[in-house]
C-alpha positions as CSV (number, residue, x, y, z in Angstrom):
1,X,-32.9,-39.4,-7.6
2,X,-33.4,-43.3,-6.8
3,X,-30.7,-44.7,-4.1
4,X,-30.4,-48.4,-4.7
5,X,-26.8,-49.9,-3.5
6,X,-24.9,-51.8,-6.5
7,X,-21.5,-52.2,-7.3
8,X,-20.4,-48.6,-8.3
9,X,-20.8,-47.7,-4.4
10,X,-17.6,-47.4,-2.4
11,X,-16.5,-45.9,1.0
12,X,-13.7,-43.5,1.0
13,X,-12.4,-41.8,4.5
14,X,-12.3,-37.8,3.6
15,X,-9.0,-36.4,5.5
16,X,-10.1,-32.9,5.1
17,X,-13.7,-33.5,6.4
18,X,-12.7,-36.3,9.1
19,X,-15.5,-38.4,7.9
20,X,-16.5,-41.5,5.8
21,X,-17.7,-40.6,2.4
22,X,-19.8,-42.9,0.5
23,X,-19.9,-42.2,-3.2
24,X,-23.2,-43.4,-5.4
25,X,-24.3,-42.8,-8.8
26,X,-20.9,-41.7,-10.2
27,X,-20.0,-38.4,-8.5
28,X,-22.8,-38.0,-5.9
29,X,-21.7,-38.6,-2.5
30,X,-23.3,-38.8,1.0
31,X,-21.3,-37.9,3.8
32,X,-21.8,-39.8,6.6
33,X,-22.2,-39.0,10.1
34,X,-18.8,-40.6,11.6
35,X,-15.0,-39.9,11.6
36,X,-12.1,-42.4,12.7
37,X,-12.1,-42.0,16.4
38,X,-16.7,-42.3,16.4
39,X,-16.0,-45.5,15.3
40,X,-13.6,-46.4,17.7
41,X,-10.5,-46.6,14.8
42,X,-7.1,-45.0,15.6
43,X,-7.2,-41.6,14.0
44,X,-3.8,-42.6,11.8
45,X,-5.5,-45.2,10.0
46,X,-5.3,-45.0,6.6
47,X,-8.3,-46.4,5.1
48,X,-8.4,-46.6,1.3
49,X,-11.5,-46.8,-0.7
50,X,-13.7,-50.3,0.6
51,X,-16.7,-51.2,-2.2
52,X,-20.0,-52.3,-0.8
53,X,-20.6,-56.1,-1.3
54,X,-23.7,-57.8,-0.9
55,X,-24.2,-58.2,2.7
56,X,-23.9,-54.1,2.8
57,X,-26.3,-54.1,0.5
58,X,-28.9,-56.6,2.1
59,X,-28.4,-54.6,5.5
60,X,-28.8,-51.5,4.2
61,X,-32.7,-52.7,3.1
62,X,-33.1,-54.4,6.1
63,X,-32.5,-51.4,8.0
64,X,-34.8,-49.7,5.9
65,X,-37.5,-52.0,6.5
66,X,-37.0,-52.2,10.0
67,X,-37.6,-48.1,10.5
68,X,-40.3,-48.0,7.8
69,X,-43.1,-47.3,9.8
70,X,-41.2,-44.4,12.0
71,X,-42.2,-40.5,11.3
72,X,-38.8,-39.8,9.4
73,X,-39.0,-38.7,5.2
74,X,-37.6,-40.8,2.6
75,X,-34.3,-39.0,2.5
76,X,-33.4,-39.3,6.4
77,X,-34.8,-43.0,6.4
78,X,-32.0,-43.5,3.7
79,X,-29.3,-41.5,6.0
80,X,-29.9,-43.6,8.8
81,X,-29.9,-46.7,6.7
82,X,-26.4,-45.3,5.1
83,X,-25.2,-44.6,8.4
84,X,-25.9,-47.5,9.7
85,X,-24.3,-49.7,7.6
86,X,-20.8,-47.5,7.4
87,X,-21.0,-48.2,11.4
88,X,-21.5,-52.2,10.8
89,X,-18.5,-51.9,7.8
90,X,-15.8,-49.8,10.1
91,X,-16.8,-50.2,13.8
92,X,-14.8,-53.1,15.2
93,X,-15.1,-51.6,18.5
94,X,-17.2,-53.6,21.2
95,X,-17.9,-50.4,23.0
96,X,-18.7,-47.1,21.9
97,X,-19.9,-44.4,24.1
98,X,-21.1,-46.5,26.7
99,X,-24.4,-45.5,28.4
100,X,-23.7,-46.1,32.0
101,X,-26.7,-44.4,33.6
102,X,-29.6,-46.6,32.3
103,X,-32.4,-47.9,34.3
104,X,-32.2,-51.6,34.4
105,X,-35.6,-53.2,33.3
106,X,-34.6,-56.9,32.2
107,X,-37.2,-56.9,30.3
108,X,-35.7,-58.4,27.5
109,X,-33.3,-60.8,29.6
110,X,-35.2,-64.1,28.2
111,X,-34.5,-62.8,24.8
112,X,-31.3,-61.0,22.6
113,X,-32.2,-57.8,20.9
114,X,-32.5,-58.4,17.0
115,X,-30.3,-56.3,14.3
116,X,-32.4,-53.3,13.5
117,X,-35.1,-53.4,16.3
118,X,-36.3,-49.7,17.4
119,X,-36.0,-49.8,21.5
120,X,-35.9,-47.3,24.2
121,X,-33.1,-46.4,26.9
122,X,-34.5,-44.7,30.1
123,X,-31.8,-42.5,32.1
124,X,-31.9,-43.6,35.6
125,X,-32.4,-40.3,36.7
126,X,-35.2,-39.2,34.8
127,X,-38.5,-40.4,32.7
128,X,-38.0,-37.1,30.3
129,X,-35.0,-37.7,28.5
130,X,-36.0,-41.0,27.3
131,X,-34.0,-41.9,24.0
132,X,-34.6,-44.2,21.2
133,X,-31.9,-46.7,19.0
134,X,-31.8,-48.6,16.6
135,X,-29.6,-51.5,17.3
136,X,-26.7,-52.1,14.8
137,X,-24.9,-55.1,16.7
138,X,-25.2,-57.4,19.9
139,X,-22.2,-58.7,21.3
140,X,-21.2,-59.8,24.5
141,X,-24.3,-58.6,26.3
142,X,-24.0,-55.1,25.0
143,X,-25.8,-53.8,22.1
144,X,-24.0,-51.2,19.8
145,X,-26.9,-48.7,18.5
146,X,-27.5,-45.3,16.9
147,X,-29.3,-43.0,18.3
148,X,-32.5,-41.6,16.8
149,X,-35.3,-39.0,17.7
150,X,-34.2,-35.7,19.6
151,X,-31.2,-37.4,21.5
152,X,-30.1,-39.5,24.7
153,X,-28.9,-37.8,27.9
154,X,-26.4,-40.2,30.0
155,X,-25.7,-38.0,33.3
156,X,-23.6,-34.8,31.4
157,X,-23.3,-36.4,28.3
158,X,-25.8,-35.8,25.3
159,X,-26.1,-38.3,22.3
160,X,-27.9,-37.2,18.9
161,X,-29.6,-38.2,16.0
162,X,-26.9,-41.0,14.8
163,X,-24.5,-40.7,17.2
164,X,-23.5,-44.3,18.0
165,X,-23.6,-45.9,21.5
166,X,-23.5,-48.8,23.8
167,X,-26.0,-50.1,26.1
168,X,-26.5,-53.1,28.4
169,X,-29.0,-55.3,27.1
170,X,-31.2,-54.9,30.0
171,X,-31.5,-51.4,30.0
172,X,-33.2,-51.6,26.1
173,X,-36.7,-51.1,26.9
174,X,-39.0,-52.9,24.2
175,X,-41.4,-49.7,23.5
176,X,-40.1,-46.6,21.7
177,X,-41.4,-43.1,22.4
178,X,-42.3,-41.9,19.1
179,X,-45.1,-43.9,18.9
180,X,-46.1,-44.3,22.8
181,X,-45.6,-42.5,25.9
182,X,-43.5,-44.2,27.4
183,X,-44.2,-42.4,30.9
184,X,-47.5,-43.7,31.1
185,X,-46.2,-47.5,30.1
186,X,-43.6,-47.5,32.6
187,X,-45.8,-46.0,35.2
188,X,-48.3,-48.9,34.6
189,X,-45.2,-51.4,34.4
190,X,-44.2,-50.4,37.8
191,X,-47.9,-50.7,39.2
192,X,-47.7,-54.2,37.9
193,X,-45.1,-55.2,39.1
């Protein structure tokens, strides 16, 4: 099946599944990862059907392009992009699942992360629990991100593939672990400082 956003696509909130559904190509639906609470919305919100628009479609392709080289299947990349545009469409909060135990690098202090950039978050207590994130939205020195890879730990909390988190921009590391041994990279940066 070819998946391309068009005017027939629309979201609805399924009270039964407690998740957003994206209707595509007639009777086909994709279940997103997110419910109302996951996106910082009031659990009693009444969400009607919401059509996909030109901005949503273009962001779908932007996210696909940004993750093109990551080690995911075609369907996983589509899943990531669809979940990313769902977050952008419905998430009105500036902070969701704030990661407060991340190491601060200030490597990005001279610039703001870009939407669609893949970066890493390194917990302050361990180099072994590094998590990769896809930047979805940047606001007020923080970024709302989607967790990629096997997960991200923050103290006792664990965040998994497609979970939405908020990270201070200074805690985002500009190398993601899927393609680089970040532990060696961090050691090299420490020695250089």
